[in-house]
C-alpha positions as CSV (number, residue, x, y, z in Angstrom):
1,M,-13.6,17.8,-19.2
2,A,-10.6,16.6,-21.2
3,T,-7.5,15.3,-19.5
4,T,-4.1,14.7,-20.7
5,G,-4.9,11.5,-22.4
6,D,-7.7,12.9,-24.6
7,F,-5.4,15.1,-26.8
8,L,-4.4,13.4,-29.9
9,F,-1.6,15.2,-32.0
10,K,1.0,14.2,-34.6
11,K,4.2,12.8,-33.5
12,N,7.3,15.0,-33.6
13,Q,10.9,14.5,-32.6
14,P,12.9,18.1,-31.6
15,L,16.4,18.1,-31.7
16,P,17.9,16.8,-28.3
17,K,19.9,18.7,-25.7
18,S,21.2,17.2,-22.2
19,I,19.9,18.7,-19.1
20,I,20.9,17.8,-15.8
21,S,18.6,18.1,-12.4
22,F,18.0,16.9,-9.2
23,V,16.6,13.4,-9.0
24,P,15.4,11.6,-5.8
25,S,15.2,8.0,-5.9
26,N,12.3,5.5,-6.5
27,H,9.6,7.7,-8.1
28,C,8.0,7.9,-11.5
29,V,7.3,11.5,-13.0
30,M,3.8,12.9,-14.0
31,L,4.3,13.5,-17.6
32,N,3.9,9.8,-18.9
33,L,7.0,8.8,-21.0
34,K,5.1,7.1,-23.4
35,F,2.8,10.0,-23.8
36,I,5.7,12.4,-24.3
37,Q,7.2,10.2,-26.9
38,D,3.9,9.4,-28.8
39,Y,2.5,13.1,-28.6
40,P,5.4,15.7,-28.1
41,E,3.7,18.5,-29.8
42,V,0.9,18.5,-27.4
43,V,3.3,18.8,-24.5
44,I,5.3,21.7,-26.3
45,E,2.0,23.5,-27.2
46,K,0.3,23.1,-24.0
47,L,3.2,24.4,-21.9
48,R,3.6,27.3,-24.1
49,K,0.5,28.6,-22.1
50,K,2.5,28.5,-19.0
51,N,5.1,30.4,-20.9
52,F,7.5,27.4,-20.6
53,D,9.5,26.4,-23.6
54,A,9.6,22.6,-23.5
55,A,10.9,22.0,-27.1
56,E,14.5,21.2,-26.1
57,I,13.3,19.2,-23.0
58,V,10.9,17.1,-24.9
59,G,13.3,16.6,-27.8
60,S,16.0,15.2,-25.4
61,I,13.4,12.8,-23.7
62,V,12.2,11.5,-27.2
63,D,15.8,10.9,-28.4
64,L,16.7,8.9,-25.0
65,Y,13.5,7.0,-25.3
66,Q,14.5,5.7,-28.5
67,Q,18.0,4.9,-27.2
68,K,16.5,3.1,-24.3
69,N,14.3,1.0,-26.7
70,A,17.2,0.0,-28.8
71,A,19.2,-0.7,-25.7
72,Q,16.6,-3.1,-24.3
73,Q,16.2,-4.7,-27.8
74,K,19.9,-5.3,-27.7
75,V,19.7,-6.8,-24.4
76,E,16.8,-9.3,-25.3
77,Q,18.6,-10.3,-28.4
78,A,21.8,-10.9,-26.5
79,K,19.9,-12.9,-23.9
80,A,18.2,-15.3,-26.7
81,E,21.4,-15.9,-28.5
82,M,22.9,-16.6,-25.2
83,N,20.2,-19.2,-24.3
84,R,20.2,-20.9,-27.7
85,I,23.9,-21.4,-27.5
86,S,23.8,-22.6,-23.8
87,R,21.4,-25.5,-25.1
88,E,24.0,-26.4,-27.7
89,I,27.2,-26.6,-25.7
90,G,25.9,-29.7,-24.0
91,Q,25.1,-31.5,-27.2
92,L,28.7,-30.1,-28.6
93,F,30.5,-31.9,-25.6
94,R,28.4,-35.2,-26.0
95,D,29.1,-35.2,-29.6
96,G,32.9,-34.9,-28.9
97,K,33.2,-31.6,-30.3
98,T,35.3,-29.9,-27.6
99,E,36.8,-27.1,-29.5
100,E,33.3,-26.0,-31.2
101,A,31.8,-26.2,-27.4
102,D,34.9,-24.2,-26.2
103,V,34.0,-21.5,-28.9
104,A,30.5,-21.5,-28.0
105,K,31.4,-20.9,-24.3
106,A,33.6,-18.1,-25.1
107,R,30.8,-16.4,-27.1
108,T,28.3,-16.7,-24.0
109,L,31.2,-14.8,-22.1
110,E,31.0,-12.2,-24.7
111,L,27.4,-11.9,-24.5
112,K,27.3,-11.7,-20.9
113,E,29.8,-8.9,-20.9
114,T,27.5,-7.3,-23.6
115,I,24.4,-7.6,-21.7
116,R,26.2,-6.1,-18.5
117,E,27.3,-3.0,-20.5
118,L,24.0,-2.5,-22.0
119,D,22.3,-2.8,-18.5
120,I,24.7,0.1,-17.3
121,R,23.9,2.0,-20.2
122,F,20.2,1.2,-19.9
123,V,20.2,2.7,-16.3
124,E,22.1,5.9,-17.4
125,I,19.6,6.6,-20.0
126,E,16.8,6.1,-17.5
127,K,18.5,8.4,-15.1
128,K,18.9,11.1,-17.8
129,V,15.2,10.6,-18.9
130,M,14.2,11.1,-15.2
131,E,16.3,14.3,-14.9
132,L,14.5,15.7,-18.0
133,Q,11.1,14.6,-17.0
134,I,11.1,16.4,-13.6
135,L,11.8,19.7,-15.3
136,L,8.4,19.5,-17.1
137,P,5.5,21.2,-15.4
138,N,2.0,19.9,-15.2
139,L,0.2,20.4,-18.5
140,P,-2.7,23.2,-17.9
141,H,-6.4,22.3,-18.4
142,E,-8.2,23.5,-21.7
143,S,-10.2,26.1,-19.7
144,V,-7.0,27.9,-18.6
145,P,-6.9,31.3,-20.0
146,A,-3.6,32.5,-21.9
147,G,-1.8,35.2,-20.1
148,K,1.4,36.2,-18.6
149,G,0.7,37.1,-15.0
150,E,-1.9,38.0,-12.4
151,E,-3.1,40.9,-14.5
152,D,-4.5,38.2,-17.0
153,N,-6.2,36.1,-14.4
154,L,-10.0,36.0,-15.2
155,V,-12.6,36.9,-12.5
156,V,-15.4,34.3,-12.6
157,K,-17.3,35.4,-9.4
158,S,-17.6,37.8,-6.5
159,G,-19.5,37.8,-3.4
160,G,-20.1,40.0,-0.4
161,E,-20.8,43.5,0.2
162,M,-18.0,46.2,0.0
163,P,-17.7,48.1,3.2
164,Q,-17.7,51.7,3.5
165,L,-15.2,53.0,5.8
166,P,-14.7,56.7,7.3
167,G,-11.7,58.8,5.8
168,N,-9.6,58.1,9.1
169,A,-9.5,54.1,8.5
170,L,-6.4,52.6,9.6
171,P,-4.6,49.7,7.9
172,H,-4.4,46.3,9.9
173,W,-0.7,47.0,11.1
174,E,-1.8,50.1,12.9
175,L,-5.1,48.7,14.3
176,A,-2.9,45.6,15.5
177,Q,-0.9,48.1,17.4
178,K,-3.4,50.1,18.5
179,Y,-5.5,47.3,20.2
180,N,-2.3,45.3,21.0
181,L,-3.2,42.5,18.7
182,I,0.1,41.7,17.0
183,D,3.5,42.8,17.8
184,F,5.6,43.0,14.4
185,E,8.9,44.6,16.1
186,L,8.9,41.8,18.8
187,G,9.0,39.3,15.9
188,V,11.9,40.8,14.6
189,K,13.5,40.9,18.0
190,I,12.9,37.2,18.6
191,T,13.4,35.6,14.9
192,G,13.4,38.4,12.1
193,S,11.0,40.3,9.9
194,G,8.0,38.3,8.8
195,F,7.7,36.3,12.3
196,P,5.0,38.4,13.9
197,V,4.2,37.7,17.7
198,Y,0.3,37.5,18.3
199,R,-1.0,38.4,21.8
200,G,-3.9,38.9,23.8
201,K,-7.3,39.0,21.5
202,G,-5.1,38.7,18.5
203,S,-4.1,35.4,19.8
204,Q,-7.7,34.4,20.4
205,L,-8.7,35.5,17.0
206,Q,-6.1,33.3,15.4
207,R,-7.4,30.2,17.4
208,A,-10.9,31.2,16.8
209,L,-10.3,31.2,12.9
210,I,-8.5,27.8,12.9
211,N,-11.2,26.1,14.9
212,F,-13.8,27.6,13.1
213,F,-12.5,26.4,9.7
214,L,-11.5,23.0,11.0
215,D,-15.0,22.6,12.4
216,E,-16.7,23.7,8.8
217,N,-14.3,21.4,7.1
218,R,-15.3,18.6,9.2
219,K,-19.0,19.3,8.8
220,A,-18.2,18.9,5.1
221,G,-17.0,15.7,5.5
222,Y,-13.1,16.1,5.8
223,E,-11.3,13.9,8.4
224,E,-9.1,16.1,10.6
225,I,-5.2,15.4,10.2
226,Q,-2.5,16.7,12.6
227,P,0.6,16.2,10.4
228,P,4.4,16.9,10.9
229,L,5.7,20.2,10.3
230,V,8.8,19.2,8.7
231,V,9.2,16.6,5.7
232,N,11.9,14.5,4.0
233,E,12.9,15.0,0.4
234,D,10.8,12.2,-1.0
235,S,7.6,13.9,0.3
236,G,8.8,17.4,-1.0
237,F,9.3,15.6,-4.5
238,G,6.0,13.7,-4.4
239,T,3.9,17.1,-4.1
240,G,6.2,19.0,-6.5
241,Q,7.9,21.4,-4.3
242,L,11.3,19.7,-5.1
243,P,13.1,20.6,-7.2
244,D,10.8,23.7,-8.2
245,K,10.5,25.3,-5.1
246,E,13.8,24.1,-3.5
247,G,15.0,27.8,-2.8
248,Q,11.7,28.9,-1.4
249,M,11.4,26.1,1.4
250,Y,13.5,26.4,4.9
251,H,16.1,23.5,4.9
252,V,17.2,21.7,7.9
253,T,20.6,20.7,6.3
254,L,22.0,18.6,8.9
255,D,18.9,16.1,8.9
256,N,18.1,16.9,5.3
257,L,14.4,17.9,6.1
258,Y,12.1,20.7,5.0
259,L,9.9,23.0,6.9
260,I,6.5,22.6,5.2
261,P,5.4,25.6,3.1
262,T,1.8,24.2,3.6
263,A,-0.2,21.0,5.1
264,E,-0.7,20.1,1.5
265,V,2.7,18.5,1.5
266,P,2.7,15.9,4.5
267,V,-1.2,15.5,4.1
268,T,-1.0,14.5,0.6
269,N,2.0,12.2,1.1
270,I,0.0,10.3,3.6
271,Y,-1.0,8.2,0.3
272,R,2.5,7.9,-1.1
273,D,3.0,4.4,-2.5
274,V,-0.4,3.3,-1.6
275,I,-3.2,1.7,-3.8
276,L,-6.7,2.9,-2.6
277,D,-10.1,1.0,-3.3
278,A,-12.1,2.8,-5.8
279,K,-15.1,2.7,-3.5
280,D,-13.4,4.5,-0.8
281,L,-12.9,7.6,-3.2
282,P,-12.9,10.5,-2.8
283,V,-10.6,10.6,0.5
284,K,-11.3,14.0,2.1
285,N,-8.8,15.5,4.6
286,T,-8.3,18.5,6.4
287,A,-5.5,20.0,8.5
288,Y,-4.2,23.0,10.4
289,S,-0.6,23.8,10.3
290,A,2.0,26.7,10.5
291,C,3.6,27.0,7.1
292,F,7.2,28.3,6.5
293,R,8.0,30.1,3.2
294,R,11.5,32.0,2.6
295,E,9.6,34.4,0.2
296,A,13.0,35.3,-1.2
297,G,13.0,38.5,-3.1
298,S,9.7,40.1,-1.5
299,Y,10.0,43.8,-0.6
300,G,8.1,46.7,-0.6
301,K,4.8,47.9,0.5
302,D,3.1,44.5,-0.3
303,V,4.9,43.0,2.9
304,R,3.6,45.5,5.1
305,G,2.0,44.0,8.3
306,L,0.4,40.5,7.5
307,N,0.6,40.8,3.9
308,R,3.5,38.5,3.5
309,L,5.0,36.6,6.2
310,H,7.7,33.6,6.5
311,Q,5.5,31.9,9.2
312,F,1.9,31.9,9.0
313,D,-0.9,29.5,10.1
314,K,-3.3,27.9,7.6
315,V,-6.0,25.4,7.3
316,E,-5.9,23.0,4.4
317,I,-8.3,20.7,2.5
318,V,-7.0,17.7,0.4
319,Q,-8.9,15.5,-1.8
320,I,-7.8,11.9,-3.5
321,A,-10.3,11.6,-6.3
322,H,-11.1,9.5,-9.3
323,P,-9.9,11.2,-12.3
324,E,-13.6,11.1,-13.9
325,K,-14.9,13.0,-11.1
326,S,-12.0,15.3,-10.0
327,Y,-13.4,18.5,-12.0
328,A,-16.6,18.2,-10.3
329,I,-15.1,17.8,-7.0
330,L,-13.0,21.0,-7.7
331,E,-16.2,22.9,-8.3
332,D,-17.4,21.6,-4.8
333,M,-14.4,22.8,-3.3
334,V,-14.4,26.1,-4.6
335,K,-17.9,26.3,-3.3
336,H,-16.9,25.3,0.0
337,V,-14.2,27.8,0.5
338,G,-16.4,30.5,-1.1
339,G,-19.1,29.4,1.9
340,L,-16.4,30.0,4.4
341,I,-15.7,33.6,3.2
342,D,-19.6,34.3,3.0
343,K,-19.9,33.5,6.7
344,L,-16.9,35.7,7.5
345,E,-19.0,38.3,5.9
346,L,-16.1,39.5,3.8
347,P,-16.2,40.7,0.1
348,Y,-14.4,38.4,-2.3
349,R,-13.8,37.5,-5.7
350,V,-12.8,34.2,-7.5
351,L,-10.1,34.1,-10.2
352,R,-9.3,31.3,-12.7
353,L,-5.7,31.6,-13.1
354,C,-4.0,32.2,-16.5
355,G,-1.4,29.8,-17.9
356,G,1.5,32.3,-16.7
357,D,0.2,32.6,-13.1
358,L,-0.3,28.9,-12.9
359,S,1.9,26.7,-10.6
360,F,4.5,24.2,-11.7
361,T,2.0,21.3,-10.4
362,S,-1.4,22.7,-11.1
363,A,-3.7,21.9,-14.0
364,L,-6.5,24.3,-13.0
365,T,-6.4,26.8,-9.9
366,Y,-9.2,29.3,-8.7
367,D,-7.7,31.9,-6.5
368,F,-9.8,33.6,-3.8
369,E,-9.2,37.1,-2.9
370,V,-10.8,39.4,-0.1
371,W,-10.9,43.3,-0.2
372,S,-8.8,44.8,2.3
373,A,-10.7,48.3,2.8
374,A,-8.1,50.2,4.3
375,Q,-5.6,49.1,1.9
376,E,-7.9,49.4,-1.0
377,K,-6.5,46.2,-2.6
378,W,-7.4,42.7,-3.1
379,L,-5.4,40.1,-0.9
380,E,-5.2,36.4,-1.9
381,V,-6.4,34.1,0.8
382,S,-7.0,30.9,-0.8
383,S,-5.7,28.7,-4.2
384,V,-7.9,25.9,-4.9
385,S,-6.4,23.4,-7.4
386,N,-6.6,20.4,-9.5
387,F,-3.3,18.7,-10.3
388,E,-4.8,15.8,-12.2
389,S,-2.4,12.8,-12.0
390,F,0.7,15.0,-11.6
391,Q,1.4,14.6,-7.9
392,A,-0.1,11.0,-7.7
393,N,2.3,9.8,-10.6
394,R,5.1,11.2,-8.7
395,M,3.8,9.5,-5.5
396,K,2.8,6.3,-7.0
397,L,-0.6,7.1,-5.7
398,R,-3.0,4.7,-7.3
399,F,-6.6,3.0,-6.8
400,R,-8.0,-0.2,-7.9
401,D,-11.4,-0.5,-9.4
402,E,-13.3,-3.8,-9.5
403,S,-13.6,-3.5,-13.5
404,S,-9.8,-3.3,-13.9
405,K,-7.2,-5.5,-12.6
406,K,-4.5,-3.0,-13.1
407,P,-4.2,0.0,-10.5
408,Q,-4.9,3.3,-12.0
409,I,-3.5,6.7,-11.0
410,A,-5.6,8.8,-8.8
411,H,-6.1,12.5,-9.3
412,T,-5.0,14.9,-6.4
413,L,-6.8,18.4,-5.3
414,N,-6.2,20.7,-2.6
415,G,-7.1,24.3,-1.2
416,S,-6.5,26.8,1.6
417,A,-9.8,26.7,3.7
418,L,-8.2,29.3,4.7
419,A,-4.9,30.8,5.0
420,L,-5.2,33.2,8.3
421,P,-2.9,36.3,7.8
422,R,-4.7,38.1,5.0
423,I,-8.1,37.2,6.4
424,V,-7.1,38.7,9.7
425,A,-6.0,42.0,7.9
426,A,-9.3,42.2,6.1
427,L,-11.3,41.4,9.2
428,L,-9.5,44.1,11.3
429,E,-9.7,46.6,8.6
430,N,-13.1,46.0,7.3
431,N,-14.9,45.8,10.6
432,Q,-13.4,48.9,12.3
433,T,-15.8,51.3,14.0
434,P,-15.5,54.0,16.3
435,E,-16.2,51.4,19.1
436,G,-13.7,49.0,18.2
437,I,-13.5,46.1,15.7
438,R,-16.4,44.1,15.1
439,I,-16.2,40.2,15.1
440,P,-18.6,38.4,12.5
441,K,-21.4,36.6,14.0
442,A,-20.2,33.3,12.7
443,L,-16.7,33.7,14.5
444,A,-18.0,35.3,17.7
445,A,-19.1,31.7,18.8
446,Y,-15.4,30.9,18.7
447,T,-13.7,34.1,20.1
448,G,-16.0,34.4,23.1
449,F,-16.4,38.3,22.2
450,D,-18.2,40.1,19.4
451,I,-16.0,43.3,19.6
452,I,-12.5,44.2,20.0
C-alpha cells in the first residue's frame, strides 16, 4: 500500500497567509516540510478528502520555506565573507596597511550584526512554519472512502447473530437499575452527569471485562503496561491530542497536566525521543486505564445511560511498526478485536471510516460497532487506526536498520480492545432473559457467575 512519499505531483505555490497557533517546544511535525514544499498539490488534494481546505496554510508554508532558505543562504554567504576578511586582516597589519585593516575589521563587525539579525529572522520563520504545520491533519490513506460523516462510512464486515428479544425488553439503564448494577443518579450527586457508580455485580462485570481483555491481549503478544492517568503537554502534542482536541480534554491548570482521553497517549509516548532497533519491531503494548473526556456539546438521547460518558474504562492496544509492515499489522489488529467481540457473542460490524469521519491524526481507521438490541442501534466500541508516521514524527520516534545508518521514522497504530461502557450496554440488553441477564461463556470464567 502506498504511503505519503509514494505520491508524485507537480509543484505549486498557493498564495500565503499568516496563521498563529499553539506550539510546544522541541518537536517536529508529521507532514514533512520538504514534502509540503515539493508536492503542495498532493497535500491540498488529499486533505480535501478529510473536508479540510489546506490551500492557504500550505501556501504560507511554501512561502516561508523559501524565505527560510533565502535567510540561510545569506547567513552562509556572510560567514564565508567574514572568514575571508579575517584571514586578510593579519596580512594587512603585517604589510603595514593599518587603515585598510581597520576598514576590514569594521566590515567583520557589520557582517556579525547581519548574521545575528538573520539568525533571529531564521528562528522567527521556523516558529511560524511550525505554527502552520501543526494545523495540518494527517493525510488519509488512498483506500479511505470519500464522504462527509458517519453516514458515508463503508461497512466491510459483519459478525455474530442478532438477538431476538421479547417486546418488553428493557434498555440497559433500566436493567442496571433493576438489578442494582449501576447508579447513575449517585454519580451525578458525587461528581456530575457522565460519571456513573458501578456496584455489586456491575462492578464485578467491569473488572471481569478488563481482565478478560488484558489476558487476551497478552496471549496475542502484547506487553501489559500500567500508565499514568495524567500527561504533560509534550505527551498530548506527541500523539496529536494537542492542539486539536485541547477543548475536549480535562486540564489540570495549576500543574499544566491533562487527564488522559485514552491509554494510547501515555503508552505511545513511552517511545517519544527513542530510537528503536529494527529487529525489535513491532513493539506491542496493552494497557487498561480510566479515560476522561469532556464530550462538550453532547446532549439528547444518544447520551442516555452508558452511551456517552465523561469517565469510562478502556483497554488499549498499541503497536510501533516498520513502515513496510504497518498495514499488514493493522489488518491483524482488526482481526484481533473482532475475535474479542466474537468471544463475547455480540453481533458487530466493521466500518472503514470515510475522510470526513477520520480523526485529525489517522491515515486509516476501522470502527467496530456492536448491536444494542433494546435500543435498536449500533454502538461504537472500538477504533483501530494506522497513523503512519504522523505521531512518530511529532514524537521523534525512530528506528535504526542495519542496512541504513540514518534512523528512520516508525509507524504507530492503536486500537480499543475494548472500550467497556457500550460493551456492557450491549451485553445487558442482548442477553436479558426472564431468569436474568446471561453472561457469555468466555466471560463467566472471569465473573464467577453465569447469570445476573
